[in-house]
C-alpha positions in Angstrom: -193.7 77.5 -84.5 -190.3 78.0 -82.9 -189.0 79.2 -86.2 -191.8 81.8 -86.6 -191.2 83.1 -83.1 -187.4 83.3 -83.7 -188.0 85.1 -87.0 -190.4 87.5 -85.4 -187.9 88.2 -82.6 -185.1 88.8 -85.1 -187.3 91.2 -87.0 -188.2 93.1 -83.9 -184.5 93.2 -82.9 -183.5 94.6 -86.3 -186.3 97.2 -86.1 -185.2 98.2 -82.6 -181.6 98.5 -83.8 -182.6 100.6 -86.8 -184.7 103.0 -84.8 -182.0 103.2 -82.1 -179.4 104.1 -84.8 -181.8 106.6 -86.3 -182.3 108.2 -82.9 -178.6 108.7 -82.5 -177.9 109.8 -86.1 -178.8 113.4 -86.9 -178.5 114.9 -90.4 -177.2 118.4 -90.1 -176.4 121.0 -92.7 -172.9 122.4 -92.1 -171.7 125.6 -93.8 -168.0 125.2 -94.3 -165.4 128.0 -94.5 -165.8 128.5 -98.3 -169.6 128.9 -97.9 -170.6 125.4 -99.1 -173.7 123.9 -97.4 -173.0 120.2 -96.8 -175.4 117.7 -95.3 -173.7 115.4 -92.9 -175.0 112.5 -90.7 -173.7 113.3 -87.2 -172.0 112.0 -85.2 -169.8 110.8 -88.0 -168.6 107.2 -87.5 -166.0 106.9 -90.3 -164.0 110.1 -91.0 -161.1 110.9 -93.3 -158.9 113.8 -92.1 -156.8 115.3 -94.8 -154.9 118.0 -92.8 -154.9 120.0 -89.5 -154.5 116.8 -87.5 -153.8 118.4 -84.2 -156.5 121.0 -84.6 -159.0 118.2 -85.2 -157.8 116.5 -82.0 -157.7 119.8 -80.0 -161.3 120.6 -80.9 -162.8 117.1 -80.9 -160.7 115.7 -78.1 -158.5 112.6 -78.3 -161.6 110.4 -78.7 -162.5 112.1 -82.0 -159.8 109.9 -83.5 -161.8 106.8 -82.5 -163.9 107.6 -85.6 -161.0 108.5 -88.0 -160.5 105.7 -90.5 -158.1 107.5 -92.9 -155.6 110.3 -93.0 -153.1 111.9 -95.4 -150.3 110.4 -93.4 -147.4 112.0 -95.3 -148.7 115.5 -94.3 -148.3 114.5 -90.6 -145.6 111.9 -90.3 -143.6 113.2 -93.3 -143.9 116.9 -92.7 -143.6 116.9 -88.8 -142.1 113.5 -88.0 -141.2 114.3 -84.4 -144.7 115.5 -83.7 -146.1 112.3 -85.3 -143.7 110.2 -83.2 -144.8 111.9 -80.0 -148.5 111.4 -80.8 -148.0 107.7 -81.8 -146.0 107.0 -78.6 -149.0 108.3 -76.7 -151.7 106.7 -79.0 -150.2 103.8 -80.9 -153.5 103.2 -82.8 -152.7 106.2 -85.0 -150.3 103.9 -86.8 -153.2 101.7 -87.8 -155.2 104.4 -89.5 -155.2 103.9 -93.3 -153.1 106.2 -95.4 -155.1 107.7 -98.3 -152.2 109.5 -99.8 -151.2 113.2 -99.9 -152.5 115.8 -102.2 -149.4 117.9 -102.7 -147.4 114.8 -103.6 -150.2 113.8 -106.0 -150.6 110.4 -104.2 -154.1 111.1 -102.8 -156.2 108.1 -103.9 -160.0 108.5 -104.4 -160.2 104.8 -104.7 -158.6 104.3 -101.3 -161.0 106.8 -99.8 -164.0 105.0 -101.3 -162.8 101.6 -100.1 -162.9 102.9 -96.6 -166.6 103.7 -96.9 -166.4 107.0 -95.1 -169.4 109.1 -94.1 -167.3 112.3 -94.0 -164.1 113.7 -95.5 -162.5 116.8 -93.9 -160.1 118.7 -96.2 -158.0 121.8 -96.1 -159.1 124.5 -98.5 -155.8 124.1 -100.4 -156.4 120.4 -100.7 -160.0 120.8 -101.9 -158.9 123.2 -104.6 -156.0 121.0 -105.7 -158.1 117.9 -105.9 -160.6 119.6 -108.2 -162.7 117.0 -110.0 -161.5 114.3 -107.6 -163.2 116.1 -104.8 -166.3 116.4 -107.0 -166.2 112.7 -107.5 -166.3 112.0 -103.8 -169.4 114.1 -103.5 -170.9 112.4 -106.5 -170.4 109.1 -104.7 -172.5 110.5 -101.8 -169.6 111.3 -99.5 -169.8 114.7 -97.8 -166.7 116.8 -98.1 -166.3 119.6 -95.6 -163.6 122.3 -96.1 -161.7 124.1 -93.3 -158.8 126.5 -93.5 -156.1 127.5 -91.1 -153.6 128.4 -93.8 -155.2 131.8 -94.4 -154.0 132.9 -91.0 -157.0 135.1 -90.4 -159.1 135.2 -87.2 -162.2 134.8 -89.2 -161.2 131.6 -90.9 -159.5 130.2 -87.8 -162.7 130.8 -85.8 -165.0 129.5 -88.5 -162.9 126.3 -89.0 -162.8 125.6 -85.3 -166.6 126.0 -85.0 -167.0 123.6 -88.0 -164.8 121.0 -86.4 -166.7 121.4 -83.2 -170.0 120.7 -85.0 -168.5 117.7 -86.8 -167.1 116.1 -83.7 -170.0 117.0 -81.4 -167.8 119.3 -79.3 -169.5 122.7 -80.0 -168.9 124.1 -76.5 -165.2 123.1 -76.5 -164.9 124.5 -80.0 -166.4 127.9 -79.0 -164.0 128.0 -76.0 -161.0 127.5 -78.2 -162.2 129.9 -80.9 -162.9 132.6 -78.3 -159.5 132.0 -76.8 -157.8 132.3 -80.1 -159.7 135.5 -81.2 -159.1 137.0 -77.8 -155.3 136.3 -78.0 -155.0 138.0 -81.4 -157.2 140.9 -80.3 -154.8 141.4 -77.3 -151.9 141.6 -79.8 -153.7 144.1 -82.0 -154.6 146.2 -79.0 -151.1 146.3 -77.7 -149.7 147.2 -81.1 -152.2 150.0 -81.6 -151.4 151.4 -78.1 -147.7 151.7 -79.0 -148.3 154.5 -81.4 -145.2 153.5 -83.4 -144.9 153.2 -87.2 -144.9 149.6 -88.3 -141.4 148.0 -88.5 -140.5 146.4 -91.8 -140.5 142.6 -91.6 -139.1 139.9 -93.8 -140.0 136.2 -93.3 -138.4 133.2 -95.1 -138.8 129.5 -94.9 -135.2 128.4 -93.9 -135.3 125.0 -95.5 -132.6 125.8 -98.1 -130.1 127.3 -95.6 -128.2 130.6 -96.1 -126.8 129.9 -99.5 -130.1 130.0 -101.4 -133.2 132.1 -100.8 -136.3 130.0 -100.2 -140.0 130.9 -100.0 -141.3 134.1 -98.4 -145.0 134.8 -97.8 -147.5 137.4 -98.9 -151.2 137.2 -97.8 -151.2 134.0 -95.9 -149.2 131.9 -93.3 -146.2 133.9 -92.0 -147.0 136.9 -94.2 -150.4 137.3 -92.6 -148.9 136.5 -89.1 -146.3 139.2 -89.5 -148.9 141.7 -90.4 -151.1 140.7 -87.5 -148.1 141.1 -85.2 -147.8 144.7 -86.3 -145.2 144.4 -89.0 -145.0 145.8 -92.5 -144.4 142.7 -94.6 -141.9 143.7 -97.3 -142.9 140.7 -99.5 -146.6 141.6 -99.7 -146.3 143.8 -102.9 -144.3 141.1 -104.7 -145.6 137.7 -103.5 -149.3 137.0 -103.4 -149.4 133.8 -101.3 -145.9 132.2 -101.0 -142.9 132.0 -103.3 -139.4 133.4 -103.8 -138.5 137.1 -103.8 -135.6 138.8 -105.6 -132.7 139.0 -103.1 -132.0 142.5 -104.3 -135.5 143.5 -103.2 -134.8 142.3 -99.6 -131.7 144.5 -99.5 -133.5 147.5 -101.0 -136.4 147.1 -98.5 -134.0 147.2 -95.5 -136.2 145.2 -93.1 -136.1 146.1 -89.4 -136.6 142.5 -88.3 -136.1 139.1 -90.0 -137.8 135.9 -89.1 -136.6 132.5 -90.5 -138.9 129.6 -90.1 -137.5 126.1 -89.6 -138.5 122.5 -89.0 -137.2 119.2 -87.8 -136.9 117.1 -90.9 -134.5 119.1 -93.0 -132.7 117.5 -96.0 -130.2 120.4 -96.3 -127.6 120.3 -93.5 -127.4 124.1 -93.4 -131.2 124.6 -93.1 -132.6 126.0 -89.9 -133.7 123.3 -87.4 -136.6 124.2 -85.2 -139.2 122.2 -83.3 -139.4 119.0 -81.5 -136.2 117.7 -80.1 -134.1 120.6 -81.5 -131.5 122.1 -79.1 -131.5 125.9 -78.9 -127.7 126.1 -79.3 -127.9 124.2 -82.6 -130.8 126.4 -83.9 -128.9 129.5 -82.9 -125.8 128.4 -84.7 -127.6 127.7 -87.9 -129.6 130.9 -87.6 -126.5 133.0 -87.2 -125.2 131.7 -90.6 -127.9 133.6 -92.3 -126.1 136.8 -91.3 -123.4 135.9 -93.8 -125.6 136.4 -96.8 -124.3 139.0 -99.2 -125.4 142.4 -98.1 -127.2 141.3 -95.0 -124.7 142.7 -92.5 -125.8 146.1 -93.7 -129.5 145.5 -93.0 -131.1 147.3 -90.0 -132.4 143.9 -88.8 -128.9 142.4 -88.6 -127.2 145.5 -87.2 -129.8 145.7 -84.4 -129.8 141.9 -83.6 -133.3 141.4 -84.9 -132.8 138.0 -86.6 -135.0 135.3 -85.2 -136.0 131.7 -85.8 -139.6 130.5 -85.5 -141.2 127.0 -85.8 -142.7 126.2 -89.2 -145.0 123.6 -87.6 -146.6 126.3 -85.4 -148.1 128.1 -88.4 -151.5 127.3 -90.0 -152.8 126.0 -86.7 -154.7 127.1 -83.6 -151.5 127.3 -81.6 -150.0 129.9 -84.0 -151.3 132.7 -81.7 -148.1 132.1 -79.7 -145.9 132.7 -82.8 -147.8 135.9 -83.5 -147.1 137.0 -79.9 -143.4 136.2 -80.3 -143.2 138.2 -83.5 -145.0 141.1 -81.9 -142.8 141.0 -78.8 -139.7 141.4 -81.0 -141.2 144.3 -82.9 -142.8 146.1 -79.9 -140.8 144.8 -76.8 -142.2 147.4 -74.4 -145.8 146.6 -75.1 -145.2 142.8 -74.6 -142.9 142.7 -71.6 -145.4 140.7 -69.6 -146.1 138.2 -72.4 -144.4 134.8 -72.5 -145.1 133.3 -75.9 -143.4 130.0 -75.3 -145.2 129.5 -72.0 -148.5 130.3 -73.8 -147.6 127.8 -76.5 -146.9 125.0 -74.0 -150.0 126.0 -72.0 -152.2 125.5 -75.1 -150.9 122.0 -75.5 -151.3 121.2 -71.9 -155.0 122.3 -71.9 -156.2 121.0 -75.3 -153.9 118.2 -76.5 -152.7 114.9 -75.0 -149.0 115.4 -75.6 -146.5 118.1 -74.6 -143.9 119.4 -77.1 -140.3 119.6 -76.1 -137.7 121.4 -78.2 -137.0 124.9 -79.6 -139.9 126.8 -81.1 -138.6 130.3 -81.1 -135.0 131.5 -81.0 -132.9 134.6 -81.2 -129.1 135.1 -81.5 -129.1 135.9 -77.8 -130.4 133.6 -75.0 
């Protein structure tokens, strides 16, 4: 008799637990940024985050990482190590999240993802495209894959990605606040540029990871290319580079850019590369930036003659905080229209409001203080 009562009690307890879990779980259909309708049980309890790690945290809040069981760690720790170090100092448990490999390095492991039994995988658009049949395999195994995209550097995709992350993390109101803030910041730039009535200055942007001796990537439609256009510039690379890639040095000289922006990062393998970002001293960045003036033919360019050579932080592109980099670029192209705008203060203000850590270092620089 005791056994039968105990069995009955266990069955009732299990039923109560099942219905309680069902009450909290809600299957929603999410339309991701590439138009795919994905059914997801929310709130997700076991999430894989492939990229846009800070954006996921900014939108979902720090607690969103309580449910993250896997990340493409190389894309965070390897690409922006100082940023990773600052976050792990604040939240050591990030070190314990399983690494599922990195798509660009071709180390992403579907088997590792499956072993974590996730109920959601969040990928960047470029990751989803690169994975191809591996992404299909995840979905065939019943794992929802949701695609977001901040690389396009358009207001539409930034806003859509932010709202998607808000739905996935249960932070819809916070997501809308951030999305509205971003869209409003970019609209303000566009309005000020339009009010100037000036012709668009010609702009050249280059990733400064190879230093002055060798031309590296420039950008066409996305990332810094799109940002320079949003800032009111005429991107000289746009007719020659679709997304990102090298440009003929002779084309740069022939185009005679009015302003040049070199992007830099912290973890450079080349000693002559431009250092920018966490822990970087302005004097060091300025010294390395100035060396780009010595490139053959550059001293004759309008940008160099007019002191319009600038450094920007590579880590502040393809992210919600990139609005501040757009402001900085626009301020250099249209100084009168942006006299009252402080891009660095706005960059730090975004972190203070939406993220648990504060960046310290050099994120924009010119040859003058």
